[in-house]
C-alpha positions, -999 to +999 in steps of 0.1 A: -410-181-569-379-195-585-397-201-618-409-164-618-373-153-611-359-174-639-385-160-664-377-125-654-340-131-655-343-147-690-366-120-705-351-092-686-354-066-713-390-075-718-397-071-681-380-036-681-401-026-712-433-039-695-427-017-665-418+014-686-449+007-707-471+004-678-458+036-663-462+055-696-497+043-702-509+051-667-492+085-670-510+091-703-543+083-686-536+108-659-526+134-686-559+129-702-583+125-673-563+142-645-571+133-609-602+137-589-592+140-551-618+152-528-633+146-494-661+124-481-684+129-451-667+118-419-699+104-404-736+110-407-744+095-373-732+123-351-748+153-334-728+177-356-736+159-388-773+161-380-769+199-373-752+204-406-777+185-425-805+203-409-792+238-415-783+229-451-819+216-456-835+248-442-812+273-460-812+257-495-781+279-498-762+280-532-734+302-517-699+292-521-668+295-498-662+323-474-633+338-456-621+367-433-599+397-440-585+405-406-565+436-398-549+451-366-535+486-359-505+491-338-505+524-319-540+533-328-575+521-336-591+506-367-616+535-368-590+560-372-588+576-407-554+561-414-568+528-411-604+531-420-601+549-453-576+524-470-596+494-456-628+508-468-614+514-502-600+479-503-632+462-493-651+481-520-626+469-545-630+432-532-668+436-533-666+445-571-641+418-578-651+388-600-663+358-581-672+377-550-709+374-538-709+398-508-686+416-484-697+426-448-676+455-436-673+464-399-677+500-411-714+493-420-744+487-399-744+450-410-709+447-396-719+455-360-697+434-336-668+430-361-646+455-343-630+444-310-637+461-278-602+477-275-607+490-311-574+476-325-587+446-345-614+443-370-625+418-397-646+417-428-665+386-441-661+378-478-686+354-494-677+340-528-697+326-556-702+289-557-683+286-590-655+310-580-621+302-597-588+299-579-575+327-598-602+350-586-596+341-550-560+348-556-568+383-569-589+390-539-558+381-518-537+405-536-562+434-532-566+426-493-529+429-489-527+463-506-531+486-475-505+466-455-480+491-437-458+494-407-487+502-386-515+483-403-512+446-403-535+425-426-539+387-427-566+362-441-582+331-429-614+310-433-623+282-457-618+303-488-583+316-479-568+284-465-532+280-476-527+243-479-490+234-477-482+216-510-462+183-509-426+191-508-407+171-537-376+180-518-386+158-490-388+127-513-354+137-528-338+141-495-350+108-482-339+089-514-304+108-512-299+097-476-309+061-483-284+059-511-257+074-489-266+047-462-265+018-487-234+030-503-216+035-469-225+000-457-220-021-489-194-001-507-210-009-541-229+015-562-252-010-577-262-022-543-270+012-533-289+021-566-309-010-573-332-009-542-338+028-548-346+024-585-370-004-578-387+014-552-391+047-573-406+027-603-430+010-578-440+043-562-442+061-595-465+036-609-487+036-579-489+073-579-504+075-613-526+045-606-540+062-575-546+094-594-567+074-619-583+055-589-595+088-574-620+089-603-635+057-589-635+061-552-631+090-530-595+098-521-581+128-502-551+148-517-530+135-488-532+099-501-504+106-527-479+120-501-489+091-477-483+065-504-450+079-512-439+080-476-449+043-471-439+031-507-404+046-506-397+030-472-410-005-477-400-005-515-363+001-507-363-022-478-380-052-498-355-047-527-326-046-502-336-079-486-335-097-520-304-080-531-286-088-499-295-125-503-284-125-539-250-110-529-247-138-503-254-165-529-230-150-554-202-149-528-211-186-520-201-195-555-234-195-573-240-182-608-261-151-614-292-169-627-291-195-600-284-168-574-313-147-585-337-178-584-325-188-550-328-152-536-364-149-548-373-183-535-361-174-500-360-136-494-385-131-522-411-153-504-405-133-471-410-101-490-443-112-505-455-124-470-442-092-454-460-071-481-491-092-475-491-082-438-489-046-445-517-048-471-539-067-446-532-042-418-539-013-441-572-029-455-581-037-419-590+000-417-619-006-440-636-022-409-639+012-394-661+023-423-649+059-424-647+073-459-616+094-453-597+065-439-609+041-464-594+060-493-561+066-476-559+028-467-568+017-502-543+041-518-515+030-495-524-007-501-521-001-539-487+014-533-474-015-512-488-041-539-470-024-567-437-020-548-438-057-539-445-064-576-416-044-587-393-062-561-401-097-574-402-090-612-383-058-621-355-063-596-346-099-609-345-084-644-322-057-633-300-080-613-296-101-645-286-070-665-260-060-638-246-095-633-217-099-608-213-060-605-237-062-576-206-070-557-179-045-550-145-049-568-129-060-536-158-087-530-154-100-567-116-101-562-120-120-529-144-145-547-118-153-573-093-164-546-119-183-524-141-199-552-135-233-540-141-227-504-176-226-490-186-196-468-191-201-430-215-184-407-188-184-380-170-152-393-164-127-367-184-095-369-205-070-348-237-088-352-222-122-344-208-108-312-241-090-304-261-123-310-237-141-287-240-114-260-279-116-261-277-154-259-255-151-228-276-126-209-312-128-222-329-118-189-308-086-183-309-073-218-346-081-222-357-064-191-337-033-198-351-030-233-386-035-222-382-009-195-369+017-221-398+007-245-424+011-217-409+045-208-411+057-245-447+045-248-459+061-214-469+095-229-496+076-250-517+076-218-523+113-222-530+111-261-557+135-270-573+135-305-585+166-323-579+185-355-552+210-361-564+245-372-548+278-381-535+281-345-510+252-352-496+266-382-461+284-383-462+320-372-452+331-407-484+319-421-511+344-429-538+320-416-519+318-383-515+355-380-552+361-386-560+333-361-538+351-334-552+385-342-589+372-338-579+355-305-563+388-293-591+410-303-622+388-298-611+359-275-598+325-283-633+308-288-641+333-316-619+312-339-642+281-334-678+290-324-704+263-318-734+264-341-766+250-326-793+240-351-827+244-335-857+226-349-888+244-335-919+232-354-945+250-331-949+285-316-943+270-282-911+256-293-902+291-306-905+304-271-886+275-257-856+286-280-855+320-263-852+301-229-824+280-242-806+312-252-809+325-217-798+292-203-768+292-226-757+327-215-754+314-179-732+284-187-696+285-175-671+286-204-695+305-226-684+340-236-711+351-260-744+337-273-758+352-305-792+341-318-811+355-349-849+358-343-868+332-363-891+348-389-927+338-394-931+303-409-895+295-401-889+263-382-853+261-381-831+285-360-794+291-353-777+299-321-741+307-321-722+299-289-686+314-285-666+295-260-641+313-237-615+288-246-598+279-280-612+253-304-585+227-295-588+232-257-600+202-236-623+227-219-641+235-252-646+197-256-659+194-222-683+224-229-697+206-260-704+174-239-720+195-211-743+213-236-754+180-250-757+160-219-771+185-194-781+220-208-800+212-240-819+182-225-831+204-197-841+231-221-861+208-245-879+188-219-916+189-224-914+204-260-910+190-295-880+212-301-848+193-312-813+210-308-781+197-323-746+211-316-725+216-348-700+237-363-664+229-373-653+226-336-681+202-327-674+181-360-638+178-351-646+167-316-672+142-329-647+127-353-622+123-325-647+106-303-658+082-330-621+071-338-610+070-302-639+046-295-630+023-325-592+024-319-588-004-292-611-028-313-591-020-345-558-028-326-571-060-314-584-070-349-551-061-365-532-081-337-554-112-343-549-111-381-511-107-374-511-136-351-530-158-377-506-149-404-475-156-383-490-188-371-495-200-406-459-189-417-438-202-388-460-231-375-458-218-340-480-203-313-454-185-291-437-166-318-469-150-332-481-142-297-448-125-286-447-107-321-484-094-316-476-081-280-444-065-291-459-049-322-485-032-300-457-019-278-439-005-309-472+012-318-472+027-283-438+042-289-451+057-320-480+072-302-459+084-273-435+102-298-462+122-316-477+131-281-443+145-269-435+164-301-469+176-313-493+175-282-467+187-256-449+208-282-413+196-272-392+203-305-422+212-327-410+248-328-374+237-336-388+215-365-409+244-378-441+223-372-461+251-355-476+253-320-485+224-298-520+209-301-540+177-303-531+148-326-549+146-358-578+123-353-570+098-380-533+097-376-533+070-348-555+047-369-532+050-398-501+046-377-516+014-362-521-001-397-487+011-412-466+003-380-481-031-374-474-040-410-438-026-409-429-043-376-443-075-388-419-073-418-389-072-395-404-102-375-408-121-407-373-114-420-357-123-386-377-153-377-377-168-412-339-170-411-341-186-376-367-211-387-345-220-416-317-228-394-340-245-370-352-269-398-315-276-406-301-282-372-330-287-347-310-265-322-332-236-311-305-216-293-283-219-325-312-211-347-319-179-328-283-168-326-275-175-363-308-159-375-301-128-355-264-126-366-271-130-402-301-107-405-291-080-379-270-059-404-296-058-431-326-052-406-307-023-392-297-010-425-333-014-437-346+004-405-320+032-411-332+037-447-369+039-434-358+065-407-342+086-434-373+084-457-398+090-429-377+116-413-374+136-446-412+139-447-411+158-414-399+188-432-424+186-460-446+215-447-477+195-439-485+189-401-503+157-406-476+142-428-450+154-402-468+136-375-466+103-396-429+110-403-419+116-367-439+088-352-429+062-377-392+072-379-388+069-341-409+038-338-391+020-368-357+027-352-368+016-318-385-015-332-354-027-351-328-019-325-346-029-293-374-051-302-361-072-331-323-072-320-328-075-282-362-085-269-373-109-295-341-131-295-338-128-257-373-142-252-367-169-278-335-180-260-355-182-228-382-202-243-360-227-262-379-254-282-412-240-270-407-213-298-416-239-324-444-258-308-476-262-326-504-288-317-506-314-343-542-310-349-538-272-355-507-281-377-528-302-399-556-278-401-536-248-412-527-243-447-491-249-456-472-218-465-434-216-467-419-182-461-384-196-464-387-217-495-391-254-501-376-274-471-356-298-493-339-268-510-329-254-477-315-286-464-294-290-495-280-255-497-275-251-460-258-284-458-234-273-487-227-241-468-223-255-432-211-290-438-177-285-421-193-269-390-221-294-389-197-323-392-177-308-364-206-306-341-215-342-350-181-355-339 
């Protein structure tokens, strides 16, 4: 690493130009080709997927998206002239608008059943052409809103009228600004505050345009960019900060700029590369799930992490060379001038030195208290329920949420997410069996309505619509889906060739949640095993990786517990403008596992690598733990604070799924740094003593040799120079 650092330092202008050139080249590629974000099938091996495939095969439909225009009258009925006349005129204008294929009005025979029983609510279905343009849909939205008045309220929902919150650039800016303020407050030097942020922005910016181009090669969702920005800014600033902090310490110890940069990259730089590797491994571990949506997000996030690490170990050394000693504050530079001949000592008084001593003095008490707090924070995880947010979780100001509420009020909550049963009836006897199935469905508890269009001659595929009495996100609706599949449908098809599949958006979401929930425990174990292996190779220990893996799972539990409380229970969601309570997005826990495991491993690497460095120098385990905690405590907590600022800023970005990531990761990172790395880990290591560093000789010889802390002989030399007075005193 030192050779790379010296080259980047010597050719700093060339390195800077290479990064600028790479960013401009990729940007030009995006300007020419654009992006191709899309969605991929969640799974083809589910009941709902088979229902969708069967219905599409039978219909051969070339229709495009559809949506609903919903209206509600205050103090009257939708059939009153004051409501019916303007809405009839508006629906006629919509039907004649470009891009519209058909409109089904409740005021026509085809629209029977589209007016609520109380007469206050109605809706019209709008079907668009397959190649409809966004501008044409926007024109329909304008037409639909025309009759809005004090007594007639109009709202839109459905696939065509989904209002997707766009990524909020202000969230990124706020996170960056807060990170700058934290760094400036702690280090009192503008360049220390600016360098990690500049490095992270360059890394994230380059990865963003790279991911846009990558979307032409593999399927990536449009959430990938925001997720990559969230992760990249957090780890990018932290990685650069660890290197800058080590560089500053080297300068204050009397090293020259070039030597200091090389030494910082050969120590903290190695830890950064290893930490980035753990994050990438955790993210790419999601590929084992073989789910297209998650695969794309994982690859996009991994690309972002790789480029932020690359920026930290190439661009940052070049920038440090350009800035020179100004990375220190004026006060620190003046202090160096008066103490140039005196080596620094680790024995200086300070908050983290005192805290490290306190943990060493009372490891059992502090460890037990911290573990109890962690267990309490993770406890809500036991009630975690996966699903998918819908219009009912949007803020009340959203037109989609208003339409959802009006439909639920007028037609029942289940009307927002009906179950669609695809019936394959190849014989006449099977067609008769379908009629019996409809009768059986009408008698099932939890079913509000059953609608079945008669199958025409020669038709072998029928459709039955089942409207639950409960909302799409309700657990009762999920139970109804399983009851139909496990009990009602098998009984109805017994003795026939008929096949029935339960589909629809609600059933698809439930199937996706079930698939992911079944894979989550195995995924956690796989990631924990990979983390254990990486830490074993890095620190030549069995106990430290085992403790790290268990505590990382506990920090993930805290992340899950947080999103359950805020989003599933709804505590604080309204205050944060995050809409109503509901189940957690199905893919969020999987991504949180990968991200949080990588991030918590980062702090473990930075903390324990300094402890092992001291252990290699002194052979005193308690001293190694105390010194390692004292000297990394400040930078780990500052790094965690920066991540909390970055992740927390995304809570207000306007996207529920990103808000779930922001809340869970912000709380989990804060708890991980303050309780796990600064209390539990050192407390357990003090209790274990020399056993922390034990590794069977055969295993030691079998494992590849990887030095996270740098060459051992360099450490011995540099540490001896810094600690010689204290070491000599101990020898006496």
